[in-house]
MOPAC internal coordinates of N, CA, C and O (Angstrom, degrees):
PM7 1SCF
backbone

  N    0.0000 0     0.00 0     0.00 0    0    0    0
  C    1.4021 1     0.00 0     0.00 0    1    0    0
  C    1.5449 1   109.56 1     0.00 0    2    1    0
  O    1.2310 1   118.94 1   144.57 1    3    2    1
  N    1.3044 1   119.62 1   -35.43 1    3    2    1
  C    1.4550 1   119.65 1   176.39 1    5    3    2
  C    1.5286 1   114.07 1   -64.73 1    6    5    3
  O    1.2310 1   123.20 1   141.87 1    7    6    5
  N    1.3828 1   111.48 1   -38.13 1    7    6    5
  C    1.4929 1   120.04 1   176.14 1    9    7    6
  C    1.4323 1   108.62 1   -58.04 1   10    9    7
  O    1.2310 1   119.20 1   132.59 1   11   10    9
  N    1.2805 1   119.14 1   -47.41 1   11   10    9
  C    1.5354 1   123.48 1  -177.54 1   13   11   10
  C    1.5376 1   109.34 1   -59.97 1   14   13   11
  O    1.2310 1   119.76 1   135.31 1   15   14   13
  N    1.3021 1   118.06 1   -44.69 1   15   14   13
  C    1.4988 1   122.88 1   178.71 1   17   15   14
  C    1.5258 1   109.51 1   -62.43 1   18   17   15
  O    1.2310 1   118.96 1   133.23 1   19   18   17
  N    1.3107 1   119.59 1   -46.77 1   19   18   17
  C    1.3931 1   125.07 1   179.97 1   21   19   18
  C    1.5662 1   108.40 1   -59.88 1   22   21   19
  O    1.2310 1   120.07 1   130.72 1   23   22   21
  N    1.3305 1   117.47 1   -49.28 1   23   22   21
  C    1.4311 1   124.19 1   177.05 1   25   23   22
  C    1.4931 1   110.26 1   -57.36 1   26   25   23
  O    1.2310 1   119.72 1   135.18 1   27   26   25
  N    1.2761 1   118.14 1   -44.82 1   27   26   25
  C    1.5504 1   125.79 1  -177.84 1   29   27   26
  C    1.5310 1   106.87 1   -65.10 1   30   29   27
  O    1.2310 1   119.25 1   138.43 1   31   30   29
  N    1.2677 1   119.04 1   -41.57 1   31   30   29
  C    1.4990 1   121.98 1   179.96 1   33   31   30
  C    1.4866 1   106.13 1   -67.39 1   34   33   31
  O    1.2310 1   117.93 1   134.93 1   35   34   33
  N    1.2733 1   121.55 1   -45.07 1   35   34   33
  C    1.4672 1   124.32 1  -177.90 1   37   35   34
  C    1.5470 1   111.14 1   -62.00 1   38   37   35
  O    1.2310 1   120.89 1   136.83 1   39   38   37
  N    1.3353 1   115.90 1   -43.17 1   39   38   37
  C    1.3839 1   123.99 1  -179.60 1   41   39   38
  C    1.6021 1   111.28 1   -62.30 1   42   41   39
  O    1.2310 1   122.69 1   135.80 1   43   42   41
  N    1.3784 1   112.44 1   -44.20 1   43   42   41
  C    1.4904 1   116.61 1   178.09 1   45   43   42
  C    1.4692 1   112.13 1   -67.40 1   46   45   43
  O    1.2310 1   120.26 1   146.62 1   47   46   45
  N    1.3609 1   117.12 1   -33.38 1   47   46   45
  C    1.5044 1   121.66 1   178.38 1   49   47   46
  C    1.5205 1   111.89 1   -69.19 1   50   49   47
  O    1.2310 1   120.12 1   139.79 1   51   50   49
  N    1.2530 1   117.37 1   -40.21 1   51   50   49
  C    1.4970 1   123.61 1   177.58 1   53   51   50
  C    1.5647 1   108.15 1   -65.24 1   54   53   51
  O    1.2310 1   120.75 1   133.53 1   55   54   53
  N    1.3368 1   116.18 1   -46.47 1   55   54   53
  C    1.4272 1   119.28 1  -178.62 1   57   55   54
  C    1.5604 1   110.35 1   -61.90 1   58   57   55
  O    1.2310 1   120.67 1   135.22 1   59   58   57
  N    1.2811 1   116.32 1   -44.78 1   59   58   57
  C    1.4942 1   117.04 1   178.50 1   61   59   58
  C    1.5142 1   114.15 1   -67.95 1   62   61   59
  O    1.2310 1   120.87 1   149.31 1   63   62   61
  N    1.3035 1   115.95 1   -30.69 1   63   62   61
  C    1.4305 1   120.35 1   175.14 1   65   63   62
  C    1.5616 1   110.41 1   -68.60 1   66   65   63
  O    1.2310 1   119.79 1   134.27 1   67   66   65
  N    1.3074 1   118.01 1   -45.73 1   67   66   65
  C    1.4822 1   121.84 1  -179.64 1   69   67   66
  C    1.6116 1   108.38 1   -62.12 1   70   69   67
  O    1.2310 1   121.59 1   139.19 1   71   70   69
  N    1.3789 1   114.56 1   -40.81 1   71   70   69
  C    1.4344 1   118.39 1  -170.46 1   73   71   70
  C    1.6388 1   103.37 1   -72.73 1   74   73   71
  O    1.2310 1   118.39 1   138.79 1   75   74   73
  N    1.2756 1   120.68 1   -41.21 1   75   74   73
  C    1.4514 1   126.03 1   178.38 1   77   75   74
  C    1.5038 1   105.42 1   -61.92 1   78   77   75
  O    1.2310 1   114.57 1   133.21 1   79   78   77
  N    1.2864 1   127.89 1   -46.79 1   79   78   77
  C    1.3891 1   128.60 1   179.49 1   81   79   78
  C    1.5455 1   110.88 1   -58.13 1   82   81   79
  O    1.2310 1   119.00 1   130.33 1   83   82   81
  N    1.3172 1   119.52 1   -49.67 1   83   82   81
  C    1.4700 1   120.76 1  -179.73 1   85   83   82
  C    1.5758 1   112.11 1   -67.39 1   86   85   83
  O    1.2310 1   120.72 1   143.39 1   87   86   85
  N    1.2690 1   116.23 1   -36.61 1   87   86   85
  C    1.5231 1   120.49 1   177.49 1   89   87   86
  C    1.5037 1   106.54 1   -62.45 1   90   89   87
  O    1.2310 1   119.15 1   128.24 1   91   90   89
  N    1.2663 1   119.22 1   -51.76 1   91   90   89
  C    1.4873 1   124.00 1   175.81 1   93   91   90
  C    1.4459 1   113.25 1   -56.38 1   94   93   91
  O    1.2310 1   117.53 1   142.07 1   95   94   93
  N    1.2871 1   122.30 1   -37.93 1   95   94   93
  C    1.4144 1   123.77 1  -178.26 1   97   95   94
  C    1.5126 1   111.39 1   -71.32 1   98   97   95
  O    1.2310 1   122.34 1   141.52 1   99   98   97
  N    1.3899 1   113.13 1   -38.48 1   99   98   97
  C    1.4245 1   117.38 1   179.79 1  101   99   98
  C    1.5618 1   111.72 1   -65.52 1  102  101   99
  O    1.2310 1   122.48 1   139.58 1  103  102  101
  N    1.4020 1   112.85 1   -40.42 1  103  102  101
  C    1.4704 1   115.59 1   178.73 1  105  103  102
  C    1.5074 1   111.82 1   -68.81 1  106  105  103
  O    1.2310 1   121.04 1   146.20 1  107  106  105
  N    1.2152 1   115.61 1   -33.80 1  107  106  105
  C    1.5159 1   120.32 1   178.08 1  109  107  106
  C    1.6150 1   107.80 1   -64.27 1  110  109  107
  O    1.2310 1   120.24 1   132.46 1  111  110  109
  N    1.2862 1   117.15 1   -47.54 1  111  110  109
  C    1.4522 1   124.48 1  -178.79 1  113  111  110
  C    1.5273 1   106.33 1   -59.56 1  114  113  111
  O    1.2310 1   118.24 1   135.07 1  115  114  113
  N    1.3186 1   120.95 1   -44.93 1  115  114  113
  C    1.4453 1   123.37 1   178.37 1  117  115  114
  C    1.5641 1   112.33 1   -63.09 1  118  117  115
  O    1.2310 1   122.81 1   134.33 1  119  118  117
  N    1.2478 1   112.23 1   -45.67 1  119  118  117
  C    1.5237 1   118.81 1   174.68 1  121  119  118
  C    1.5180 1   111.26 1   -58.42 1  122  121  119
  O    1.2310 1   121.09 1   131.65 1  123  122  121
  N    1.3006 1   115.52 1   -48.35 1  123  122  121
  C    1.4797 1   117.73 1   176.49 1  125  123  122
  C    1.5087 1   113.27 1   -59.20 1  126  125  123
  O    1.2310 1   120.74 1   135.29 1  127  126  125
  N    1.3032 1   116.20 1   -44.71 1  127  126  125
  C    1.4067 1   122.45 1   179.42 1  129  127  126
  C    1.6296 1   111.03 1   -59.41 1  130  129  127
  O    1.2310 1   122.51 1   136.12 1  131  130  129
  N    1.2820 1   112.80 1   -43.88 1  131  130  129
  C    1.4657 1   116.26 1   178.15 1  133  131  130
  C    1.5579 1   109.78 1   -65.45 1  134  133  131
  O    1.2310 1   120.14 1   139.36 1  135  134  133
  N    1.3048 1   117.34 1   -40.64 1  135  134  133
  C    1.4820 1   116.18 1   177.03 1  137  135  134
  C    1.4806 1   113.06 1   -65.29 1  138  137  135
  O    1.2310 1   120.16 1   139.11 1  139  138  137
  N    1.2830 1   117.30 1   -40.89 1  139  138  137
  C    1.4811 1   121.13 1   171.56 1  141  139  138
  C    1.5290 1   116.52 1   -53.01 1  142  141  139
  O    1.2310 1   123.74 1   134.30 1  143  142  141
  N    1.3674 1   110.42 1   -45.70 1  143  142  141
  C    1.4738 1   117.53 1   176.71 1  145  143  142
  C    1.4704 1   115.78 1   -64.04 1  146  145  143
  O    1.2310 1   120.22 1   142.68 1  147  146  145
  N    1.3191 1   117.19 1   -37.32 1  147  146  145
  C    1.4818 1   122.89 1   174.81 1  149  147  146
  C    1.4809 1   111.41 1   -68.20 1  150  149  147
  O    1.2310 1   119.81 1   142.05 1  151  150  149
  N    1.3358 1   117.96 1   -37.95 1  151  150  149
  C    1.4897 1   120.28 1   179.10 1  153  151  150
  C    1.6046 1   110.79 1   -69.81 1  154  153  151
  O    1.2310 1   121.89 1   143.22 1  155  154  153
  N    1.2787 1   113.99 1   -36.78 1  155  154  153
  C    1.4532 1   118.95 1   177.51 1  157  155  154
  C    1.5090 1   111.41 1   -67.77 1  158  157  155
  O    1.2310 1   119.67 1   141.87 1  159  158  157
  N    1.2990 1   118.24 1   -38.13 1  159  158  157
  C    1.4816 1   121.27 1   176.61 1  161  159  158
  C    1.5160 1   111.19 1   -67.81 1  162  161  159
  O    1.2310 1   119.90 1   146.41 1  163  162  161
  N    1.3488 1   117.80 1   -33.59 1  163  162  161
  C    1.5235 1   116.72 1   178.91 1  165  163  162
  C    1.4889 1   108.39 1   -72.82 1  166  165  163
  O    1.2310 1   119.63 1   141.69 1  167  166  165
  N    1.3552 1   118.31 1   -38.31 1  167  166  165
  C    1.4043 1   119.63 1  -179.86 1  169  167  166
  C    1.4853 1   111.06 1   -63.79 1  170  169  167
  O    1.2310 1   119.52 1   139.61 1  171  170  169
  N    1.3838 1   118.51 1   -40.39 1  171  170  169
  C    1.4804 1   121.30 1   178.24 1  173  171  170
  C    1.5199 1   109.31 1   -61.52 1  174  173  171
  O    1.2310 1   120.25 1   135.57 1  175  174  173
  N    1.3621 1   117.13 1   -44.43 1  175  174  173
  C    1.3849 1   120.67 1   179.47 1  177  175  174
  C    1.5696 1   111.89 1   -59.22 1  178  177  175
  O    1.2310 1   119.79 1   137.15 1  179  178  177
  N    1.2751 1   118.00 1   -42.85 1  179  178  177
  C    1.4948 1   121.55 1   179.32 1  181  179  178
  C    1.5524 1   108.22 1   -67.27 1  182  181  179
  O    1.2310 1   119.34 1   140.42 1  183  182  181
  N    1.3627 1   118.87 1   -39.58 1  183  182  181
  C    1.4793 1   118.24 1   176.78 1  185  183  182
  C    1.4985 1   112.53 1   -63.41 1  186  185  183
  O    1.2310 1   120.09 1   138.75 1  187  186  185
  N    1.3046 1   117.43 1   -41.25 1  187  186  185
  C    1.4201 1   122.94 1  -177.33 1  189  187  186
  C    1.6539 1   105.68 1   -66.72 1  190  189  187
  O    1.2310 1   118.87 1   141.08 1  191  190  189
  N    1.2369 1   119.77 1   -38.92 1  191  190  189
  C    1.3974 1   118.53 1   179.34 1  193  191  190
  C    1.4956 1   110.07 1   -70.03 1  194  193  191
  O    1.2310 1   118.62 1   139.45 1  195  194  193
  N    1.3195 1   120.24 1   -40.55 1  195  194  193
  C    1.4415 1   127.21 1   174.74 1  197  195  194
  C    1.5552 1   110.72 1   -55.92 1  198  197  195
  O    1.2310 1   121.61 1   133.19 1  199  198  197
  N    1.2811 1   114.53 1   -46.81 1  199  198  197
  C    1.4682 1   119.74 1  -177.74 1  201  199  198
  C    1.5508 1   109.23 1   -67.53 1  202  201  199
  O    1.2310 1   119.38 1   139.19 1  203  202  201
  N    1.3500 1   118.79 1   -40.81 1  203  202  201
  C    1.4615 1   115.79 1   175.42 1  205  203  202
  C    1.4836 1   114.79 1   -65.67 1  206  205  203
  O    1.2310 1   121.00 1   148.56 1  207  206  205
  N    1.3726 1   115.68 1   -31.44 1  207  206  205
  C    1.5329 1   116.60 1   174.63 1  209  207  206
  C    1.4974 1   110.56 1   -66.46 1  210  209  207
  O    1.2310 1   118.30 1   139.92 1  211  210  209
  N    1.2970 1   120.84 1   -40.08 1  211  210  209
  C    1.4676 1   124.73 1   179.54 1  213  211  210
  C    1.4938 1   110.97 1   -65.70 1  214  213  211
  O    1.2310 1   121.08 1   137.27 1  215  214  213
  N    1.4099 1   115.54 1   -42.73 1  215  214  213
  C    1.4078 1   115.05 1   177.40 1  217  215  214
  C    1.5618 1   117.78 1   -65.79 1  218  217  215
  O    1.2310 1   122.98 1   149.89 1  219  218  217
  N    1.3914 1   111.89 1   -30.11 1  219  218  217
  C    1.3996 1   121.25 1   176.27 1  221  219  218
  C    1.6289 1   109.00 1   -68.19 1  222  221  219
  O    1.2310 1   122.66 1   135.75 1  223  222  221
  N    1.2903 1   112.51 1   -44.25 1  223  222  221
  C    1.5593 1   118.00 1   174.04 1  225  223  222
  C    1.4638 1   113.39 1   -58.54 1  226  225  223
  O    1.2310 1   120.56 1   138.54 1  227  226  225
  N    1.3152 1   116.54 1   -41.46 1  227  226  225
  C    1.4187 1   118.11 1   178.39 1  229  227  226
  C    1.5047 1   115.87 1   -66.24 1  230  229  227
  O    1.2310 1   122.07 1   143.86 1  231  230  229
  N    1.3774 1   113.64 1   -36.14 1  231  230  229
  C    1.4789 1   118.35 1   173.33 1  233  231  230
  C    1.5100 1   113.16 1   -64.69 1  234  233  231
  O    1.2310 1   122.88 1   139.44 1  235  234  233
  N    1.3542 1   112.09 1   -40.56 1  235  234  233
  C    1.4891 1   118.70 1  -179.43 1  237  235  234
  C    1.5211 1   107.95 1   -63.72 1  238  237  235
  O    1.2310 1   120.54 1   139.37 1  239  238  237
  N    1.3203 1   116.58 1   -40.63 1  239  238  237
  C    1.5383 1   124.27 1  -175.08 1  241  239  238
  C    1.5994 1   105.36 1   -66.35 1  242  241  239
  O    1.2310 1   120.33 1   138.17 1  243  242  241
  N    1.3437 1   116.98 1   -41.83 1  243  242  241
  C    1.4378 1   119.54 1   175.11 1  245  243  242
  C    1.4799 1   112.52 1   -60.92 1  246  245  243
  O    1.2310 1   119.11 1   133.81 1  247  246  245
  N    1.2861 1   119.31 1   -46.19 1  247  246  245
  C    1.4343 1   124.29 1  -178.86 1  249  247  246
  C    1.5778 1   107.31 1   -64.00 1  250  249  247
  O    1.2310 1   118.77 1   138.77 1  251  250  249
  N    1.3235 1   119.96 1   -41.23 1  251  250  249
  C    1.4690 1   123.86 1   179.65 1  253  251  250
  C    1.5197 1   108.56 1   -64.98 1  254  253  251
  O    1.2310 1   119.57 1   139.52 1  255  254  253
  N    1.3146 1   118.43 1   -40.48 1  255  254  253
  C    1.4909 1   122.36 1  -177.53 1  257  255  254
  C    1.5413 1   107.39 1   -65.01 1  258  257  255
  O    1.2310 1   121.05 1   137.24 1  259  258  257
  N    1.4350 1   115.60 1   -42.76 1  259  258  257
  C    1.4302 1   117.50 1  -177.31 1  261  259  258
  C    1.6363 1   110.10 1   -65.12 1  262  261  259
  O    1.2310 1   122.55 1   143.27 1  263  262  261
  N    1.2249 1   112.72 1   -36.73 1  263  262  261
  C    1.4608 1   119.63 1   177.74 1  265  263  262
  C    1.5223 1   111.31 1   -64.03 1  266  265  263
  O    1.2310 1   119.89 1   138.82 1  267  266  265
  N    1.2835 1   117.81 1   -41.18 1  267  266  265
  C    1.4683 1   125.61 1   176.51 1  269  267  266
  C    1.5212 1   107.85 1   -63.53 1  270  269  267
  O    1.2310 1   121.33 1   135.48 1  271  270  269
  N    1.2481 1   115.07 1   -44.52 1  271  270  269
  C    1.4757 1   118.63 1  -177.71 1  273  271  270
  C    1.5670 1   110.73 1   -62.02 1  274  273  271
  O    1.2310 1   120.82 1   132.99 1  275  274  273
  N    1.3536 1   116.05 1   -47.01 1  275  274  273
  C    1.3698 1   120.40 1   175.56 1  277  275  274
  C    1.5678 1   114.59 1   -59.02 1  278  277  275
  O    1.2310 1   119.34 1   136.99 1  279  278  277
  N    1.3323 1   118.86 1   -43.01 1  279  278  277
  C    1.4175 1   120.77 1   172.77 1  281  279  278
  C    1.5189 1   113.18 1   -63.11 1  282  281  279
  O    1.2310 1   120.46 1   145.87 1  283  282  281
  N    1.2964 1   116.73 1   -34.13 1  283  282  281
  C    1.5309 1   119.86 1   177.20 1  285  283  282
  C    1.5312 1   108.39 1   -63.40 1  286  285  283
  O    1.2310 1   122.37 1   132.24 1  287  286  285
  N    1.3145 1   113.06 1   -47.76 1  287  286  285
  C    1.5000 1   118.99 1   179.45 1  289  287  286
  C    1.5051 1   110.19 1   -57.72 1  290  289  287
  O    1.2310 1   120.19 1   134.57 1  291  290  289
  N    1.2163 1   117.23 1   -45.43 1  291  290  289
  C    1.5329 1   121.30 1   179.70 1  293  291  290
  C    1.5420 1   112.11 1   -64.81 1  294  293  291
  O    1.2310 1   120.53 1   141.87 1  295  294  293
  N    1.3139 1   116.60 1   -38.13 1  295  294  293
  C    1.4200 1   121.30 1   178.73 1  297  295  294
  C    1.5807 1   109.89 1   -67.62 1  298  297  295
  O    1.2310 1   121.86 1   141.69 1  299  298  297
  N    1.3216 1   114.05 1   -38.31 1  299  298  297
  C    1.4772 1   120.79 1   178.62 1  301  299  298
  C    1.5227 1   108.53 1   -61.97 1  302  301  299
  O    1.2310 1   121.05 1   133.94 1  303  302  301
  N    1.2866 1   115.60 1   -46.06 1  303  302  301
  C    1.5223 1   122.93 1  -176.58 1  305  303  302
  C    1.5859 1   106.15 1   -65.71 1  306  305  303
  O    1.2310 1   120.37 1   140.50 1  307  306  305
  N    1.3929 1   116.89 1   -39.50 1  307  306  305
  C    1.5210 1   115.63 1   175.60 1  309  307  306
  C    1.4075 1   115.80 1   -63.95 1  310  309  307
  O    1.2310 1   121.55 1   143.75 1  311  310  309
  N    1.4121 1   114.63 1   -36.25 1  311  310  309
  C    1.5007 1   119.06 1  -178.31 1  313  311  310
  C    1.4500 1   108.25 1   -69.41 1  314  313  311
  O    1.2310 1   118.97 1   134.89 1  315  314  313
  N    1.3674 1   119.57 1   -45.11 1  315  314  313
  C    1.4229 1   121.60 1   178.89 1  317  315  314
  C    1.5167 1   111.79 1   -57.88 1  318  317  315
  O    1.2310 1   121.02 1   137.51 1  319  318  317
  N    1.3269 1   115.66 1   -42.49 1  319  318  317
  C    1.4612 1   118.21 1  -176.75 1  321  319  318
  C    1.5827 1   110.08 1   -68.29 1  322  321  319
  O    1.2310 1   119.90 1   144.03 1  323  322  321
  N    1.3587 1   117.80 1   -35.97 1  323  322  321
  C    1.4781 1   119.97 1   178.86 1  325  323  322
  C    1.5773 1   104.95 1   -68.87 1  326  325  323
  O    1.2310 1   117.46 1   139.08 1  327  326  325
  N    1.3122 1   122.45 1   -40.92 1  327  326  325
  C    1.4239 1   119.90 1  -179.22 1  329  327  326
  C    1.5453 1   111.82 1   -61.88 1  330  329  327
  O    1.2310 1   119.91 1   141.71 1  331  330  329
  N    1.3818 1   117.77 1   -38.29 1  331  330  329
  C    1.4120 1   121.17 1   175.50 1  333  331  330
  C    1.4432 1   111.21 1   -64.52 1  334  333  331
  O    1.2310 1   118.62 1   139.19 1  335  334  333
  N    1.3139 1   120.23 1   -40.81 1  335  334  333
  C    1.5264 1   123.19 1  -179.73 1  337  335  334
  C    1.4950 1   108.30 1   -62.28 1  338  337  335
  O    1.2310 1   120.01 1   138.62 1  339  338  337
  N    1.3390 1   117.59 1   -41.38 1  339  338  337
  C    1.4149 1   118.83 1  -178.37 1  341  339  338
  C    1.4470 1   115.57 1   -67.73 1  342  341  339
  O    1.2310 1   121.05 1   142.50 1  343  342  341
  N    1.3797 1   115.60 1   -37.50 1  343  342  341
  C    1.4573 1   120.26 1   176.45 1  345  343  342
  C    1.5964 1   110.56 1   -63.44 1  346  345  343
  O    1.2310 1   122.00 1   142.83 1  347  346  345
  N    1.3402 1   113.77 1   -37.17 1  347  346  345
  C    1.4343 1   114.58 1  -178.74 1  349  347  346
  C    1.4806 1   115.51 1   -72.77 1  350  349  347
  O    1.2310 1   121.47 1   158.25 1  351  350  349
  N    1.3161 1   114.79 1   -21.75 1  351  350  349
  C    1.4768 1   116.28 1   175.97 1  353  351  350
  C    1.3712 1   115.69 1   -74.57 1  354  353  351
  O    1.2310 1   120.10 1   180.00 1  355  354  353

């Protein structure tokens, strides 16, 4: 009779231990999944910010190129005017 009680207590203890282990493992997996999701969201935010910065730089570069083109046209006009003035002299 005492052997059966000891065996029953041992069996209950092992069952509780195994159940606790699996519950802790599930909670850890959920926690890890949540951390991974938060990390991915932060990375996506940084990528979006970087993309916006790159797009702004591209727009600035286009504006700069347009400005240079206008200056080039003005310099060409000035050069042509100077050539005409030299021919007239």
